[in-house]
A tleap script that builds the chain and sets N, CA, C and O, in Angstrom:
source leaprc.protein.ff14SB
mol = sequence {
  NMET PRO LYS MET LYS THR LYS ARG ALA ALA
  SER LYS ARG LEU ARG VAL THR GLY SER GLY
  LYS ILE ARG ARG GLY SER ALA ARG LEU SER
  HIE LEU MET ARG GLY LYS SER ALA SER ARG
  ARG ARG LYS LEU ARG LYS HIE ASP LEU VAL
  ALA PRO ALA ASP GLU LYS ARG PHE LYS ARG
  LEU LEU PRO TYR ASP CCYS
}
set mol.1.N position { 28.439 -45.119 87.239 }
set mol.1.CA position { 27.341 -44.696 86.374 }
set mol.1.C position { 27.839 -43.921 85.047 }
set mol.1.O position { 28.628 -42.990 85.210 }
set mol.2.N position { 27.442 -44.240 83.813 }
set mol.2.CA position { 27.886 -43.440 82.829 }
set mol.2.C position { 27.541 -42.029 82.731 }
set mol.2.O position { 26.599 -41.635 83.419 }
set mol.3.N position { 28.157 -41.209 81.982 }
set mol.3.CA position { 27.789 -39.871 81.782 }
set mol.3.C position { 26.446 -39.756 81.235 }
set mol.3.O position { 25.984 -40.720 80.625 }
set mol.4.N position { 25.701 -38.593 81.394 }
set mol.4.CA position { 24.552 -38.362 80.679 }
set mol.4.C position { 24.873 -37.491 79.368 }
set mol.4.O position { 25.738 -36.616 79.335 }
set mol.5.N position { 24.131 -37.823 78.399 }
set mol.5.CA position { 24.348 -37.095 77.122 }
set mol.5.C position { 23.554 -35.849 77.091 }
set mol.5.O position { 22.373 -35.839 77.439 }
set mol.6.N position { 24.104 -34.931 76.731 }
set mol.6.CA position { 23.408 -33.663 76.436 }
set mol.6.C position { 22.773 -33.658 75.190 }
set mol.6.O position { 23.461 -34.085 74.263 }
set mol.7.N position { 21.472 -33.231 74.888 }
set mol.7.CA position { 20.763 -33.235 73.649 }
set mol.7.C position { 21.437 -31.981 72.891 }
set mol.7.O position { 21.375 -30.818 73.290 }
set mol.8.N position { 22.065 -32.409 71.772 }
set mol.8.CA position { 22.921 -31.389 71.114 }
set mol.8.C position { 21.951 -30.311 70.453 }
set mol.8.O position { 22.311 -29.134 70.420 }
set mol.9.N position { 20.819 -30.674 69.969 }
set mol.9.CA position { 19.952 -29.685 69.349 }
set mol.9.C position { 19.527 -28.681 70.399 }
set mol.9.O position { 19.436 -27.496 70.078 }
set mol.10.N position { 19.262 -29.075 71.626 }
set mol.10.CA position { 18.892 -28.019 72.669 }
set mol.10.C position { 20.010 -27.205 73.030 }
set mol.10.O position { 19.859 -26.015 73.307 }
set mol.11.N position { 21.238 -27.833 73.047 }
set mol.11.CA position { 22.535 -26.849 73.530 }
set mol.11.C position { 22.658 -25.969 72.583 }
set mol.11.O position { 23.136 -24.878 72.897 }
set mol.12.N position { 22.306 -26.185 71.338 }
set mol.12.CA position { 22.531 -24.989 70.122 }
set mol.12.C position { 21.504 -23.898 70.352 }
set mol.12.O position { 21.761 -22.734 70.046 }
set mol.13.N position { 20.326 -24.261 70.893 }
set mol.13.CA position { 19.291 -23.307 70.780 }
set mol.13.C position { 19.132 -22.644 72.082 }
set mol.13.O position { 18.513 -21.582 72.141 }
set mol.14.N position { 19.639 -23.181 73.125 }
set mol.14.CA position { 19.142 -22.652 74.430 }
set mol.14.C position { 20.482 -22.476 75.260 }
set mol.14.O position { 21.411 -23.283 75.229 }
set mol.15.N position { 20.451 -21.225 76.060 }
set mol.15.CA position { 21.503 -20.875 76.823 }
set mol.15.C position { 21.038 -20.782 78.352 }
set mol.15.O position { 19.880 -20.419 78.557 }
set mol.16.N position { 21.782 -21.056 79.327 }
set mol.16.CA position { 21.405 -20.941 80.871 }
set mol.16.C position { 22.000 -19.611 81.295 }
set mol.16.O position { 23.127 -19.268 80.935 }
set mol.17.N position { 21.238 -18.890 82.047 }
set mol.17.CA position { 21.781 -17.618 82.481 }
set mol.17.C position { 22.384 -17.904 83.877 }
set mol.17.O position { 22.311 -18.982 84.467 }
set mol.18.N position { 22.983 -16.792 84.313 }
set mol.18.CA position { 23.559 -16.845 85.738 }
set mol.18.C position { 22.854 -17.221 86.694 }
set mol.18.O position { 23.405 -17.867 87.586 }
set mol.19.N position { 21.626 -16.965 86.770 }
set mol.19.CA position { 20.647 -17.334 87.749 }
set mol.19.C position { 19.860 -18.643 87.509 }
set mol.19.O position { 18.896 -19.016 88.178 }
set mol.20.N position { 20.487 -19.377 86.308 }
set mol.20.CA position { 19.704 -20.671 86.273 }
set mol.20.C position { 18.490 -20.714 85.474 }
set mol.20.O position { 17.919 -21.794 85.317 }
set mol.21.N position { 17.972 -19.487 84.878 }
set mol.21.CA position { 17.028 -19.536 83.819 }
set mol.21.C position { 17.290 -19.729 82.614 }
set mol.21.O position { 18.435 -19.388 82.316 }
set mol.22.N position { 16.552 -20.232 81.621 }
set mol.22.CA position { 16.780 -20.586 80.241 }
set mol.22.C position { 16.464 -19.733 79.306 }
set mol.22.O position { 15.303 -19.334 79.220 }
set mol.23.N position { 17.383 -19.330 78.497 }
set mol.23.CA position { 17.043 -18.265 77.359 }
set mol.23.C position { 17.099 -18.916 76.094 }
set mol.23.O position { 17.873 -19.810 75.753 }
set mol.24.N position { 16.082 -18.302 75.354 }
set mol.24.CA position { 15.735 -18.842 73.971 }
set mol.24.C position { 15.611 -17.740 73.032 }
set mol.24.O position { 15.395 -16.583 73.395 }
set mol.25.N position { 15.755 -18.125 71.754 }
set mol.25.CA position { 15.546 -17.028 70.766 }
set mol.25.C position { 14.125 -17.020 70.466 }
set mol.25.O position { 13.329 -17.853 70.900 }
set mol.26.N position { 13.784 -15.848 69.553 }
set mol.26.CA position { 12.368 -15.820 69.339 }
set mol.26.C position { 12.178 -16.399 67.952 }
set mol.26.O position { 13.066 -16.547 67.113 }
set mol.27.N position { 10.809 -16.728 67.819 }
set mol.27.CA position { 10.217 -17.569 66.567 }
set mol.27.C position { 9.806 -16.353 65.655 }
set mol.27.O position { 9.776 -15.158 65.947 }
set mol.28.N position { 9.506 -16.967 64.496 }
set mol.28.CA position { 8.782 -15.991 63.396 }
set mol.28.C position { 9.831 -14.959 62.993 }
set mol.28.O position { 9.546 -13.761 62.961 }
set mol.29.N position { 11.086 -15.437 62.673 }
set mol.29.CA position { 12.041 -14.445 62.289 }
set mol.29.C position { 12.783 -14.870 61.040 }
set mol.29.O position { 13.702 -14.177 60.605 }
set mol.30.N position { 12.402 -16.004 60.447 }
set mol.30.CA position { 13.243 -16.746 59.394 }
set mol.30.C position { 12.789 -16.189 58.045 }
set mol.30.O position { 13.618 -15.969 57.161 }
set mol.31.N position { 11.438 -15.948 57.868 }
set mol.31.CA position { 11.165 -15.569 56.586 }
set mol.31.C position { 9.736 -14.656 56.670 }
set mol.31.O position { 9.132 -14.397 57.711 }
set mol.32.N position { 9.391 -14.272 55.417 }
set mol.32.CA position { 8.089 -13.405 55.162 }
set mol.32.C position { 8.256 -12.196 56.278 }
set mol.32.O position { 7.443 -11.910 57.157 }
set mol.33.N position { 9.563 -11.546 56.001 }
set mol.33.CA position { 9.852 -10.439 56.816 }
set mol.33.C position { 9.117 -9.045 56.309 }
set mol.33.O position { 8.937 -8.118 57.098 }
set mol.34.N position { 8.764 -8.986 55.112 }
set mol.34.CA position { 8.281 -7.706 54.517 }
set mol.34.C position { 6.796 -7.419 55.201 }
set mol.34.O position { 6.347 -6.292 55.410 }
set mol.35.N position { 6.195 -8.538 55.474 }
set mol.35.CA position { 4.686 -8.152 56.079 }
set mol.35.C position { 4.799 -7.735 57.460 }
set mol.35.O position { 3.762 -7.310 57.969 }
set mol.36.N position { 5.988 -7.772 58.268 }
set mol.36.CA position { 6.155 -7.446 59.621 }
set mol.36.C position { 6.753 -5.874 59.574 }
set mol.36.O position { 7.520 -5.445 58.711 }
set mol.37.N position { 6.274 -5.210 60.584 }
set mol.37.CA position { 6.806 -4.034 60.847 }
set mol.37.C position { 8.322 -3.902 61.396 }
set mol.37.O position { 8.794 -4.801 62.093 }
set mol.38.N position { 9.005 -2.848 61.086 }
set mol.38.CA position { 10.442 -2.785 61.544 }
set mol.38.C position { 10.373 -2.850 63.175 }
set mol.38.O position { 11.254 -3.497 63.741 }
set mol.39.N position { 9.578 -2.344 63.787 }
set mol.39.CA position { 9.558 -2.307 65.428 }
set mol.39.C position { 9.330 -3.816 65.784 }
set mol.39.O position { 9.938 -4.311 66.733 }
set mol.40.N position { 8.448 -4.556 65.021 }
set mol.40.CA position { 8.283 -5.924 65.265 }
set mol.40.C position { 9.413 -6.820 65.231 }
set mol.40.O position { 9.720 -7.637 66.099 }
set mol.41.N position { 10.029 -6.573 64.086 }
set mol.41.CA position { 11.312 -7.399 63.796 }
set mol.41.C position { 12.283 -7.086 64.606 }
set mol.41.O position { 13.065 -8.001 64.865 }
set mol.42.N position { 12.532 -5.730 65.244 }
set mol.42.CA position { 13.542 -5.377 66.024 }
set mol.42.C position { 13.356 -6.031 67.498 }
set mol.42.O position { 14.272 -6.334 68.261 }
set mol.43.N position { 12.029 -6.174 67.715 }
set mol.43.CA position { 11.658 -6.962 69.037 }
set mol.43.C position { 12.113 -8.363 69.074 }
set mol.43.O position { 12.662 -8.918 70.027 }
set mol.44.N position { 11.775 -8.953 67.740 }
set mol.44.CA position { 11.881 -10.353 67.685 }
set mol.44.C position { 13.408 -10.835 67.722 }
set mol.44.O position { 13.726 -12.012 67.895 }
set mol.45.N position { 14.317 -9.782 67.540 }
set mol.45.CA position { 15.676 -10.053 67.505 }
set mol.45.C position { 16.179 -10.606 68.851 }
set mol.45.O position { 16.994 -11.514 69.012 }
set mol.46.N position { 15.506 -9.849 69.832 }
set mol.46.CA position { 16.147 -10.113 71.288 }
set mol.46.C position { 15.533 -11.499 71.894 }
set mol.46.O position { 14.438 -11.997 71.633 }
set mol.47.N position { 16.470 -11.945 72.711 }
set mol.47.CA position { 16.168 -13.218 73.320 }
set mol.47.C position { 15.149 -13.174 74.376 }
set mol.47.O position { 15.011 -12.143 75.034 }
set mol.48.N position { 14.362 -14.301 74.611 }
set mol.48.CA position { 13.492 -14.375 75.535 }
set mol.48.C position { 13.726 -15.472 76.604 }
set mol.48.O position { 14.622 -16.300 76.442 }
set mol.49.N position { 12.917 -15.481 77.708 }
set mol.49.CA position { 13.141 -16.564 78.622 }
set mol.49.C position { 12.007 -17.676 78.480 }
set mol.49.O position { 10.843 -17.379 78.213 }
set mol.50.N position { 12.445 -18.970 78.679 }
set mol.50.CA position { 11.463 -20.071 78.660 }
set mol.50.C position { 10.483 -19.860 79.709 }
set mol.50.O position { 10.842 -19.378 80.783 }
set mol.51.N position { 9.195 -20.202 79.475 }
set mol.51.CA position { 8.247 -20.157 80.489 }
set mol.51.C position { 8.563 -20.994 81.546 }
set mol.51.O position { 9.295 -21.951 81.296 }
set mol.52.N position { 8.124 -20.816 82.780 }
set mol.52.CA position { 8.427 -21.468 83.930 }
set mol.52.C position { 8.018 -22.737 83.989 }
set mol.52.O position { 8.667 -23.598 84.582 }
set mol.53.N position { 6.817 -22.987 83.332 }
set mol.53.CA position { 5.946 -24.459 83.308 }
set mol.53.C position { 7.002 -25.342 82.474 }
set mol.53.O position { 7.141 -26.515 82.823 }
set mol.54.N position { 7.702 -24.881 81.469 }
set mol.54.CA position { 8.494 -25.594 80.585 }
set mol.54.C position { 10.021 -25.705 80.994 }
set mol.54.O position { 10.789 -26.448 80.383 }
set mol.55.N position { 10.447 -24.852 82.158 }
set mol.55.CA position { 11.811 -25.060 82.468 }
set mol.55.C position { 12.242 -26.439 82.993 }
set mol.55.O position { 13.385 -26.829 82.755 }
set mol.56.N position { 11.541 -27.055 83.565 }
set mol.56.CA position { 11.999 -28.402 83.970 }
set mol.56.C position { 12.302 -29.359 82.841 }
set mol.56.O position { 13.325 -30.043 82.844 }
set mol.57.N position { 11.393 -29.400 81.866 }
set mol.57.CA position { 11.595 -30.250 80.743 }
set mol.57.C position { 12.897 -29.759 79.881 }
set mol.57.O position { 13.586 -30.607 79.314 }
set mol.58.N position { 13.195 -28.458 79.803 }
set mol.58.CA position { 14.318 -28.044 79.098 }
set mol.58.C position { 15.633 -28.331 79.966 }
set mol.58.O position { 16.641 -28.753 79.400 }
set mol.59.N position { 15.613 -28.112 81.263 }
set mol.59.CA position { 16.760 -28.506 81.989 }
set mol.59.C position { 17.091 -29.953 81.918 }
set mol.59.O position { 18.267 -30.259 82.113 }
set mol.60.N position { 16.300 -30.802 81.689 }
set mol.60.CA position { 16.560 -32.363 81.596 }
set mol.60.C position { 17.257 -32.404 80.262 }
set mol.60.O position { 18.034 -33.355 80.174 }
set mol.61.N position { 17.190 -31.626 79.197 }
set mol.61.CA position { 17.869 -31.833 78.052 }
set mol.61.C position { 19.426 -31.355 78.010 }
set mol.61.O position { 20.284 -31.643 77.175 }
set mol.62.N position { 19.521 -30.553 79.146 }
set mol.62.CA position { 20.999 -29.867 79.301 }
set mol.62.C position { 21.301 -30.175 80.810 }
set mol.62.O position { 21.025 -29.378 81.707 }
set mol.63.N position { 21.935 -31.491 81.033 }
set mol.63.CA position { 22.069 -31.848 82.298 }
set mol.63.C position { 23.279 -31.280 82.909 }
set mol.63.O position { 23.359 -31.137 84.129 }
set mol.64.N position { 24.321 -30.918 82.018 }
set mol.64.CA position { 25.537 -30.372 82.749 }
set mol.64.C position { 25.714 -28.845 82.578 }
set mol.64.O position { 26.738 -28.253 82.918 }
set mol.65.N position { 24.550 -28.213 81.982 }
set mol.65.CA position { 24.611 -26.687 81.895 }
set mol.65.C position { 23.824 -25.999 83.062 }
set mol.65.O position { 24.018 -24.828 83.388 }
set mol.66.N position { 22.895 -26.855 83.677 }
set mol.66.CA position { 22.062 -26.038 84.809 }
set mol.66.C position { 22.647 -26.407 86.115 }
set mol.66.O position { 22.196 -25.922 87.153 }
savepdb mol mol.pdb
quit
C-alpha cells in the first residue's frame, strides 16, 4: 500500500498537541487592525484549539502527525 500524502496547506496551518488535539491560529488578524482594541489584538495572537466536531476532518488531512 502506498504512503498517504499529507495536505501541505493543512500542515503549515495546524499543529498537533501532545495529547492529540489540533491547534490553529486565530482569524481576523491580517488587516484592519486600527479598528480593533489592543486587548482584542493581544488575544487574537494566541493559538486556539480546533472544535471537537471538526477534529476528525482535520486529522484526516494530517495522517502522520496524529
